[in-house]
C-alpha positions in Angstrom: 7.7 14.5 15.8 6.5 14.6 12.2 6.2 17.9 10.4 5.3 17.8 6.7 7.8 19.2 4.2 6.9 19.0 0.6 10.6 19.5 -0.4 11.2 15.8 0.5 8.9 14.7 -2.3 10.2 17.4 -4.7 13.8 16.2 -4.1 12.7 12.6 -4.8 11.2 13.6 -8.1 14.5 15.3 -9.0 16.2 12.1 -8.1 18.0 13.7 -5.1 18.3 12.0 -1.7 15.7 13.7 0.5 16.2 14.7 4.1 13.5 12.2 5.0 12.1 9.3 2.8 8.6 10.5 2.0 5.4 8.6 1.6 3.6 8.9 -1.8 0.3 7.8 -3.3 -1.0 8.4 -6.8 -4.4 8.6 -5.1 -6.0 7.8 -1.8 -9.8 7.2 -2.2 -11.4 9.8 0.0 -13.7 7.1 1.4 -10.7 5.3 2.8 -9.6 8.5 4.5 -13.1 9.0 5.8 -13.2 5.4 7.3 -9.9 5.8 9.0 -10.5 9.2 10.5 -14.1 8.6 11.4 -15.0 12.1 10.0 -17.7 12.1 7.3 -16.6 14.6 4.7 -16.7 13.0 1.3 -20.3 14.2 0.7 -19.1 17.8 0.8 -17.5 17.2 -2.6 -20.6 15.8 -4.2 -23.5 17.6 -2.6 -25.8 19.7 -4.7 -24.2 22.7 -3.1 -20.7 21.4 -2.5 -18.4 22.6 0.3 -15.0 22.1 -1.3 -13.1 23.9 1.5 -14.5 21.5 4.2 -13.8 18.5 1.9 -10.2 19.5 1.3 -9.6 20.6 4.9 -10.4 17.0 6.0 -8.7 15.4 3.0 -5.5 17.4 3.4 -5.7 16.7 7.2 -5.6 13.0 6.5 -2.4 13.2 4.5 -0.8 15.5 7.1 -1.8 13.4 10.1 -0.8 10.1 8.5 2.7 11.1 7.5 2.6 12.5 4.0 4.5 15.6 2.9 2.2 16.4 0.0 -1.5 15.9 -0.9 -2.3 13.9 -4.0 -5.0 15.6 -6.1 -5.5 15.8 -9.9 -8.3 17.1 -12.1 -9.0 14.5 -14.8 -9.8 15.7 -18.4 -11.9 12.5 -18.9 -14.3 13.8 -16.3 -15.3 16.7 -18.5 -15.1 15.4 -22.0 -18.5 15.8 -23.8 -19.8 12.3 -24.6 -16.7 10.6 -23.3 -16.7 7.4 -21.3 -15.4 4.7 -23.6 -12.2 4.4 -21.4 -14.3 2.9 -18.6 -16.8 1.2 -20.9 -19.5 3.6 -19.9 -20.6 4.2 -23.5 -19.3 3.6 -27.0 -16.6 5.9 -28.3 -18.0 9.1 -29.7 -15.4 9.3 -32.4 -15.5 6.5 -35.0 -14.9 8.4 -38.3 -13.4 11.5 -39.8 -16.8 13.1 -39.6 -17.1 12.4 -35.9 -13.6 13.8 -35.4 -14.3 17.0 -37.3 -17.4 17.8 -35.4 -16.1 16.9 -31.9 -16.0 20.1 -29.7 -12.3 20.0 -28.7 -12.3 23.8 -28.5 -14.9 23.8 -25.7 -13.1 21.3 -23.4 -10.5 23.8 -21.9 -13.2 26.1 -20.7 -15.4 23.2 -19.4 -12.3 22.0 -17.5 -11.7 25.5 -16.0 -15.3 26.0 -15.0 -15.4 22.5 -13.4 -12.1 22.5 -11.5 -11.2 26.1 -10.7 -13.5 26.2 -7.6 -12.0 23.0 -6.3 -8.4 24.1 -6.9 -9.1 27.4 -5.3 -10.5 25.6 -2.2 -7.5 23.3 -2.1 -5.1 26.3 -2.2 -7.0 28.1 0.6 -6.8 25.2 3.1 -3.4 23.6 2.2 -1.6 22.8 5.6 1.6 24.5 6.5 4.6 22.7 5.0 2.6 20.9 2.4 1.9 21.3 -1.3 0.0 19.2 -3.8 1.3 16.5 -6.2 -0.7 15.9 -9.3 -2.2 18.4 -11.7 -4.2 17.8 -14.9 -5.1 14.1 -14.9 -5.0 11.7 -17.9 -2.5 11.6 -20.8 -3.1 11.7 -24.5 -3.5 7.9 -24.8 -6.2 7.6 -22.1 -8.1 10.5 -23.6 -8.0 8.9 -27.0 -9.3 5.7 -25.5 -12.1 7.7 -23.8 -13.2 9.2 -27.1 -12.7 6.2 -29.4 -12.5 3.1 -27.3 -9.4 0.9 -27.1 -10.4 -1.8 -29.6 -11.7 0.8 -32.1 -8.5 2.8 -31.6 -6.4 -0.2 -32.6 -8.6 -0.7 -35.6 -8.4 2.9 -36.5 -4.6 2.7 -36.6 -4.9 0.3 -39.6 -8.1 1.5 -41.2 -7.4 5.2 -41.2 -3.8 6.0 -40.1 -4.2 9.7 -41.0 -7.2 10.1 -38.7 -5.3 8.1 -36.0 -2.4 10.5 -36.2 -4.7 13.6 -36.3 -6.6 12.4 -33.2 -3.5 12.2 -31.0 -2.2 15.5 -32.4 -5.5 17.3 -31.6 -5.7 15.9 -28.1 -2.1 17.0 -27.5 -2.9 20.6 -28.4 -6.0 20.5 -26.2 -4.0 19.1 -23.3 -1.3 21.8 -23.8 -3.9 24.5 -23.6 -5.3 23.1 -20.4 -1.9 22.6 -18.8 -0.8 26.2 -19.7 -3.8 27.6 -17.8 -3.3 25.2 -14.9 0.4 26.1 -14.5 -0.2 29.8 -14.8 -2.8 29.7 -12.1 -1.6 26.9 -9.7 2.1 26.1 -10.2 2.9 27.4 -6.8 0.3 25.1 -5.2 2.1 22.0 -6.6 5.5 20.7 -5.8 5.4 17.9 -8.3 3.3 17.8 -11.5 2.1 14.6 -13.1 -0.5 12.9 -15.2 -1.4 9.2 -15.4 -1.5 7.5 -18.7 -1.6 3.7 -18.6 0.4 2.6 -21.7 0.8 -1.1 -21.0 -0.6 -4.3 -19.6 1.2 -7.2 -18.0 3.5 -8.2 -20.8 3.6 -5.3 -23.3 2.4 -1.9 -24.4 -1.2 -1.5 -25.4 -0.2 -0.3 -28.9 3.2 -0.7 -30.6 6.2 1.1 -29.2 6.6 2.8 -32.6 3.0 4.1 -32.4 3.8 5.5 -28.9 6.9 7.2 -30.1 5.2 8.7 -33.2 1.9 9.8 -31.7 1.9 9.8 -27.8 5.4 10.8 -26.6 5.5 14.1 -28.7 2.4 15.2 -26.8 4.1 14.2 -23.5 7.1 16.3 -24.4 5.0 19.4 -24.9 3.5 19.1 -21.4 6.8 18.2 -19.7 8.4 21.2 -21.3 5.7 23.4 -19.9 6.1 21.9 -16.4 9.9 22.3 -16.5 9.5 26.0 -17.7 7.7 26.6 -14.4 10.6 25.0 -12.4 8.7 21.9 -11.5 9.7 18.2 -11.8 7.4 15.9 -13.8 6.3 12.5 -12.6 4.8 10.0 -15.0 2.3 7.4 -13.7 1.9 4.6 -16.1 0.8 1.0 -15.4 1.9 -2.0 -17.4 5.1 -3.3 -19.0 6.5 -0.2 -20.7 10.2 -1.1 -20.7 10.3 -0.8 -24.5 9.7 3.0 -24.3 11.3 3.9 -20.9 14.5 5.1 -22.5 12.5 7.4 -24.8 10.5 8.7 -21.9 13.6 9.6 -20.0 16.0 10.8 -22.7 13.5 12.3 -25.2 10.5 13.3 -23.2 12.4 14.2 -20.1 10.4 12.7 -17.3 12.0 13.2 -13.9 10.3 10.3 -12.1 8.1 7.3 -12.7 5.4 5.7 -10.6 3.4 2.4 -10.8 4.7 -1.1 -10.5 3.2 -4.6 -10.2 5.3 -7.5 -9.0 4.1 -9.8 -11.7 5.6 -7.4 -14.3 8.8 -6.5 -12.3 9.6 -6.0 -8.6 10.5 -2.5 -7.6 14.1 -3.5 -7.3 14.3 -4.0 -11.0 12.9 -0.6 -11.7 15.6 0.9 -9.4 18.3 -1.2 -11.0 17.4 -0.2 -14.5 16.5 3.4 -14.1 17.4 4.5 -10.5 20.5 6.5 -11.6 18.4 8.5 -14.1 15.0 9.2 -12.5 13.3 9.2 -9.1 11.5 6.0 -8.2 8.0 6.2 -6.6 5.8 3.4 -5.2 7.1 -0.1 -4.6 4.4 -2.0 -2.7 2.1 -4.0 -5.0 -1.4 -2.8 -4.2 -2.6 -6.4 -4.1 -0.5 -6.9 -0.9 -2.7 -4.2 0.8 -5.8 -6.3 0.0 -4.8 -9.8 1.0 -1.2 -10.3 2.2 -1.0 -11.7 5.8 0.0 -8.9 8.2 3.4 -10.4 9.3 4.4 -10.9 5.6 3.2 -7.4 4.7 5.3 -5.8 7.5 8.4 -7.6 6.3 7.6 -6.6 2.7 7.5 -3.0 3.8 10.8 -3.3 5.7 12.4 -4.8 2.6 11.1 -1.8 0.6 12.4 0.6 3.2 15.9 -1.0 2.9 15.7 -0.6 -0.9 14.8 3.0 -0.5 17.6 3.7 1.9 20.1 1.9 -0.4 19.3 4.0 -3.4 21.6 7.0 -3.8 18.9 9.2 -5.4 15.2 9.8 -4.8 12.8 7.1 -3.7 9.3 7.8 -2.4 7.6 4.9 -0.8 4.0 4.0 -1.5 1.7 1.5 -3.2 2.5 0.4 -6.7 -0.7 1.9 -7.9 -3.0 3.7 -5.5 -5.2 3.2 -2.4 -8.6 2.3 -3.8 -11.8 1.9 -1.8 -11.4 -1.9 -1.5 -8.0 -1.7 0.2 -8.0 -3.2 3.7 -7.8 -0.5 6.3 -5.8 -2.6 8.7 -3.2 -3.5 6.1 -2.9 0.1 4.9 -2.5 1.4 8.4 0.2 -1.2 9.1 2.0 -0.1 6.0 1.9 3.5 7.1 2.9 2.7 10.7 5.8 0.6 9.6 7.3 3.2 7.3 6.8 6.0 9.9 8.3 3.9 12.7 11.4 3.2 10.6 11.9 6.8 9.8 11.3 7.9 13.4 8.1 9.9 13.1 7.0 9.0 16.6 10.1 10.0 18.4 9.9 12.9 20.8 
């Protein structure tokens, strides 16, 4: 019978063969967990007087009961940025000039982050099931935060119109992130088995800005965070969507990431990620999220079996999951078939 053991996921992140191939998701929409379990609990997180312990008791219970060794949970900086929202086109970028940059309250953000997420992290810590830890941490990387404050198109223009401001923006965000991560790791490192942030650096055929810009302005900020994580004895997992092959060697050799998640078949199948980087980092994911939306069930089951064979073949760490996440629009029947197939193959249901 299945008993969770976070060490399986930790071993995968360190590119070690785990005792049992684990399931992994960057995120499972709580509404999906609520639909599958039939237990209303999502409102507990968003009520005027939230009950975070009840929310996390059910949320963690879903991960435990459906075969995961760790609970995916991160606290996103973009949720607390004053006047942010350009990343998701909720509002124009608040920073458009040197004057905007100078007056932006970067110094306030770490305390806003602490005030917002400490009660939630404390509740998660209190109800974490035996044998489990969390995977995640402080969500968003320096590029997404810059997008949220400036807007993607304006960020590209800024790189040409005012390269000094462009460089200063990334440097200031990096220092802000490092302050937040330092607090987080001091308080909650023991709660997490694998630390990560998500920073989507690419689209289907290339990086969103030039690889040289990423090397000059984004990856140094990554290095500062990864060093903090490693100093606490934790492996670091990077989630980044898009075609980022042009900077993968930098991410591995210079930044020091331990594992990588996110793949889309139209960019490259998971087998290519394993072939290129599997001897150097842990591989996470594998199943294009689109398949969990519309692939016929028999084809989906075979796709999962092929992914299982790839995971078994790899000498190091491989955690199986979607190539992105489990959003609210994923089909429950397909998601459950995926979970059941993996768990049957690894013998979870044997007495």
